[in-house]
N, C-alpha and C positions, 0 to 999 in steps of 0.2 A: 310254566307257558311263557314263550318270549313275547315280550310286547312289539308291537309295531310302530316305527318309527315314520311319521308323514313327514317329507320334506316338501316344502312347497318351492315352488320354481321361482327362480330370483326374478324380481322386477327390475327393470332397466329404468334407472333414475332419469329423469330429462335434465340435461343442464343446460342451462340459457347460454347461448354461443356468446351474447355479449359479455356475462360475468365470465367465460372461459377465457375471449379475447384479452379483457383487462387482466386477468391473471397470468397471461403469456407476456402481455407489456410489461407488466410490473416485474416480471422474471428477465426479460432481455435489459429493462431498465438497470436492472441491479448488477446483471454482468458487465453491460457497458459501462459502469460508474468504477465497477471493481478492476475492468482493465485498466481504465484512465489513471487508478492509484498504481496499479502494479506495474505500470509503464515508468510510471515516475518514481517508484520505487527502485527501479533498476536504475535509472538515471541519477539518483541520489547514490545509491551505492557505488556507481561510477565516482561521483563527485568527490565521494569519502576517499578514494584512492588518491586524490591529487595531491601530490606532496610537499605543497605552499601551505603552511598556517595560514589562516583566517581566510584565505580566497577561498578552499575548501567550505567554509561556513558560508560565506558570502554566495557562493555556486548553490550550496543547497537552499538556502532560502531562495533564491530564483527559481530553482526547481520546483520548490514547494507553492510559491505565487503562482508559476505556471500551472500546476495540479489544482490550485483552486481556481485559476480561471478557469480551465477545462471542465470542473466539476460544476460550476456555477453556469457555465454554457448547457451544460446537460440536462441541468435540473430549471432550465430558464430562469435563473436567477440572477439580478443585476449585479456586475462585477465592478469592485471601483480598487485600483491597485493600494491607494493611501491606506484605504480602511482595511482590506486585506491584509496587509503585510503587520498594521498594529494589533490585528484579531490574532493572527497565528502567532505572534511576538509574545502576546499576552498569555496563549494558552500554552505555549513551551516553556516559557519562563515562569509559569507560575508550577510549574513541576520540576523544583530545584535538582532532584536526582537526574532528572533527563538532561537537563540543559547541563549540569555538571560533568557529565561523561563526554557528551560531544562537545563540550569545550576544552577538557583535558586532552579528550582523544587528538583534537587538532592543535594542542598546545606541545604534545610530546612529540611531533614531529621535527620540533626543532633539535632535538637531540639527534645528531648524524646518526647513520645506520640504522641501530635497533629501534630507536625513536621512529625513524619516519617509518619503517616496517610496522613495527605494533602500532601505533598512531593511525595509520593506514588502514590497516585490517579493523581494529575497534572502531572508527569512524565509519568505516563503509556497514558496518552491522548497526549501528547507533541510527546514522543515517536515514536507512533504510526503513529501520523499525519507528523512527519519530515521524518519517513521511507515511507511512502505514496508519499511523494514528490520527496523523492530523487528516490523511484521507479519510479512515472510518468516521470521525469527528463530524466531520463536514457532511457525509453521506448520511449519518444518522440525523443531523441538524435539516438538512433539504429536504429528506424523506419525512419529516415532521411539519414540512409547509413551513420552515425556517428563511430567512433570508440574511446576508451580512447585517443588517441594520439591527437585526433584534437577536445577534448571537450573544451571548453572555460567557466570555472565558471560562470565568472562576465557576460556573454551574457544569461546564464541560469538563474540568478538570479530571475528575474521578474516573470519568470513562476516558478519557484520554490516557490517563495511568494504565489501566487496566488494557486499553487498545495497544499501549508502547510495549505491554509484556508479550500481549500477541504476537505483536509485529516482530520480535527477535526470533519468535519461532518461523514465521512465517519468511522472514528474511532469510534465514537459515536453508529453508524448502525452495526458496529461488535461486541461492547459491547452489543448490544440490543439483536441481534443474540445468540450471547453466552448465555445470561442471558435468552432467550427463549428456548434453547435446554436444558439447566441445568433444567429449571422450568418444562419442558417436560419430561425428563428424572426423575426428583424428581416425579414429578407425576404418570408417568408409575411405578415406582418402589411403590408406595403407591397403587396402583390397586392392583397390583402381592400380595402385603402383605394383602390386604382384600380378594382375590380369595384365598388365603391359609386359611385365618382363618375362610372362610365360609366353 
């Protein structure tokens, strides 16, 4: 004898519109914050390509300060240039391997020819990864209700190091995305030229 299975009709769950709107606002806030970081990663990568040693590092710090200012405004956190510069410096310098890679990449540019190419390429990736890690660290801190006044670089260093490793992969994705759009643009212009010739 076959057993009869009774399926009860699904009941609709009532979702509080305010809860749903808060979830949407949080998601939009996260997307906006990550877009701020992504835009500054691209700028950092470009700064890494500057062939002048040490100028590239100064430009990188300026780019990161601009990112931190934008994130602070986004989260409604008061921002002070002098405080934030020392916090970012403490955060990055607390991770000696990261700082060493960035510094050596910049100094490699002193070697004519190959040094400039290798230094620029490696600094571009490192600069983007450091910017990613700084951005993600402050996003996490601000989302937890933190401010620049209560940010503790030493406590954030382990998170920063993990995010730096993630940042290298993220930077590679951005590079591939940029190359893909450049290739598509180039292919599109070739098609336009072929249409004009025909």
